[in-house]
N, C-alpha and C positions, 0 to 999 in steps of 0.2 A: 824508113824504119824496117828492120828485119821482121819477118813474120814467121812464127815457129809453131810447130806441133810438139807438145810434150808427150812422150810415150813412156809409160811405166809398166813393167811386168810385175804383177802381184806375186809375191814370193811365199806368203804365209808367215813371214817373220814380221811381228808387230812393228818393230822399229823401222824396218825398211819400208813397209807398206804405208806407214804414217808419215815419216820424215822425208823420204826421198821426193815425193811430189811437192812438198812445201819447199825443199831446197831448190828444186828445179824452177818453181815459180819465182822464188827470190832471185835466182840466177838470171832468169829472163828479164825481170824488172830492172835489176842492177845493170844489165848489159844492153838495154834498149831493144829487147825483143818483144813484139806484140804477140801474145799467146792467142792463137786461132782456135786451138782445141787441146784438151788433155785426154788422151786415150789410154786405156789400160786393159789388160787381160791376164789370166793366170800364166805364170812363167812356164815355159816349156823348153826341154832340151833341144827341140827342133827350131827354136827361135820364134820370130814373129809369125803368127798364123796367116794363112791366105786371106781370110776375111778382113783381118786388120791391115794387111798390105793394100788391099783394094780400097779400104776406108781412107787410108793415108793418101793414096793416089787420087781418089775422088775429092778429098779435101783440097789437095794441091790444085786440082783443075778448077775448083770453085773459088778458092780463097787465095790463090797465088802465094803459096807457102815457100819460104826461102830455106828453111832448115828443120830438122827434127832433133830435139834435144832429149837425151835419155841418160840414165845412169843405172847400170845393172847391178844385181846383187853380187855377182862375181867380182865386181870392181871395188866393193866396199866391205865385204865380209860375209861369213856364213852363220853368225850368231847375232842375237840382238845386241849383246854387249859390244862386239866388234863393230857392228854397224853404227851404233851410237858414238863410239870412240872415233871412227873414221869420219862420220858426218860432222862431228864436233871439230875435228882438225881441219876439214875442208872449209867449214864456216869460219873458223878462227883466222885462216889465211885468205879468206874471201876467194876461195877456189870453187868454181862450180863445174858443171858438166860441159863437155865439148864433144862434138862428134869425132 
């Protein structure tokens, strides 16, 4: 079984911060990924922070992780309405996140 870390950047958009982690968990379950950890931090224009990078590396060393699964705000929309619409379409067609 594939072992995954879910990484979610908190955006401040209610829809994104609520529904994206749920969608990613469902994606993992539906596609045979065992979730080792779900990590999140506030979104930054600079990307993943150094402490988060080291946490992911450390988890990989301890837990033998195969992949990191994420879905960014830029991929799904900039407003709650757009996010909900995009997530609905992804879910309707059983499309989840891939690296």
